[in-house]
C-alpha positions in Angstrom: 17.5 6.4 -21.5 20.2 9.1 -21.5 21.8 9.7 -24.9 25.4 9.1 -23.6 24.4 5.7 -22.0 22.6 4.6 -25.1 25.6 5.6 -27.3 27.9 3.6 -25.1 25.7 0.5 -25.2 25.3 0.6 -29.0 29.0 1.3 -29.5 29.8 -1.9 -27.6 27.1 -3.9 -29.5 28.6 -2.7 -32.8 32.0 -3.9 -31.8 30.7 -7.3 -30.6 28.8 -7.8 -33.8 31.9 -7.0 -35.8 33.8 -9.7 -33.9 31.0 -12.2 -34.6 31.1 -11.3 -38.3 34.9 -11.5 -38.5 34.8 -14.9 -36.7 32.1 -16.1 -39.1 34.2 -14.9 -42.1 37.3 -16.7 -40.7 35.4 -20.0 -40.6 33.8 -19.4 -44.0 36.9 -18.4 -46.0 39.9 -19.7 -44.1 38.8 -23.0 -42.7 36.0 -23.5 -45.3 33.9 -25.2 -42.7 30.7 -23.4 -43.5 29.0 -20.1 -43.7 26.6 -20.3 -40.8 28.5 -17.6 -38.8 28.2 -15.2 -41.7 24.6 -15.9 -42.2 23.9 -15.3 -38.5 26.2 -12.4 -37.8 25.9 -10.6 -41.2 22.3 -9.4 -40.7 22.9 -8.8 -37.0 25.9 -6.6 -37.7 24.0 -4.8 -40.4 21.2 -3.9 -38.1 23.5 -2.9 -35.3 25.5 -0.8 -37.7 22.4 1.1 -38.8 21.4 1.5 -35.1 24.9 2.9 -34.3 24.7 5.5 -37.0 21.3 6.6 -35.9 22.3 6.7 -32.2 25.5 8.6 -33.1 23.4 11.2 -34.9 20.9 11.4 -32.0 23.7 11.7 -29.5 25.6 14.3 -31.5 22.5 16.4 -31.6 21.5 15.9 -28.0 25.0 16.5 -26.6 25.9 19.3 -29.0 28.9 17.7 -30.6 30.9 19.7 -33.2 31.2 18.5 -36.7 34.6 17.0 -36.2 33.4 14.7 -33.4 30.3 13.7 -35.3 32.3 12.8 -38.4 34.7 10.8 -36.3 31.8 8.9 -34.7 30.5 8.0 -38.2 33.9 7.1 -39.5 34.6 4.9 -36.5 31.8 2.6 -37.5 33.7 1.3 -40.5 36.9 -0.3 -39.1 36.4 -3.2 -36.7 36.3 -2.2 -33.0 36.9 1.5 -33.8 33.6 2.4 -32.1 35.1 1.4 -28.8 38.1 3.7 -29.4 35.9 6.6 -30.3 33.6 5.9 -27.3 36.7 6.0 -25.0 38.0 9.2 -26.6 34.5 10.8 -26.3 34.3 9.8 -22.7 37.8 11.1 -21.9 37.2 14.4 -23.6 33.8 15.0 -22.0 31.8 14.5 -25.2 29.7 11.9 -23.4 29.3 13.8 -20.2 26.0 15.7 -20.0 27.0 17.4 -16.7 30.1 18.9 -18.5 27.7 20.1 -21.2 25.5 21.9 -18.7 28.5 23.6 -17.2 29.4 25.2 -20.5 26.1 27.1 -20.7 
């Protein structure tokens, strides 16, 4: 699978797992109806978070991102849904376009 496509998939998965975890936390702490959501989405989000960091590193190497873009990719994994914002920015600026990369060389 192409690095850019893999990055886009994992970025979406990371955002969705964040939503699941936040929903579980809402039910656990606000409505106090149980912690099943946190028990389910906590480990899922943790695994997807680690996968996102690994795929971001792989993609940065494969597509020759500069340090700034790579650091923003890593930083975007912390706030909820920020991976989607970074992915849109990277797509718009050509960071996820292997064809544009080939044109530079």
